[in-house]
N, C-alpha and C positions, 0 to 999 in steps of 0.2 A: 435582468434575471439571467442566471447561469444555466446553460443547457445541460451540462454534465458537471456534477459535483460528486467527488468520491472522497473516501476517508483514507488518510495516510496515518500509519502508526509506526513509531520508532520504538523498538524493544531492546533492552540491554541483554546481552548474551555473556557467556563466560569470557569470550574474547571478542570485543567489538560490539557492533550493533546490527540488528536486522531491521529492515523496513518492509512494510506489508500494506497492500491495498486490498482489503477483503472483497470488495465488490467486483474487482477485476481479476482477482486471484493472481496478482503480480507481486513479486517480492524481490528484494535486493539486500545488500549488506554494505557495511563500511566500518572503518576503524573508529570513526567519530560519528556522533549523531548527525551532524550536518552533512557529512559525506554519504551516510546511509540515505538521508532524505533526498539529496541530489541524485543519487543512483536510482532511487525509486521513481523520482520524477522522470528521469530518462527512460526507465523501463516501461512506465505507464504510457508515456508518449509514443514509444515505439509500438507497444501493444495496440494502442488506439489507431495509430497510422495504418498498421496492418489490417486492423478490423475495418477501417473505412474503405480500404481497397477491396476487401472480401465481403463486406456487408456490415451491418450494425454490430457493435461489440457485444459479446456475450456477457450478460450480467447475471450473476448467480445469487440466489438468496443466501445470506450468511446465517447459518444456524448458530444459536448461542453456544453450542458445544465446540464450534470451530472458531469462534470469534475471540481473539486475544483480549478484547475489552472486557470480557466476562471470565475467561479462563486464565489469564496471566496479567491482570491489571497491575499487579505489583511491579512488573517489569517494564511497563509503559513509561518511556522517557518523554515522548511528545505525541500529541494527537493533533492532526491538522487536516485542512481541506485541500484536496487536489482539485484544482479548477482548470 
């Protein structure tokens, strides 16, 4: 069983791709979807490493109005688990 599982989203932009983890409120970007995903994984790892040093990570409730899964689903290129 995984202790922490978060959502990763890759969204198409006018130029390139953005990547977002709504539960951690961490984002990144890249020229290609795979680059954006790799950058998000790095950003989430750094965020969690810092949180471990300072205390448990802050998890925020994701309101439907702020969640690209509901507000920009047509732009979602990839939806994956960050484990």
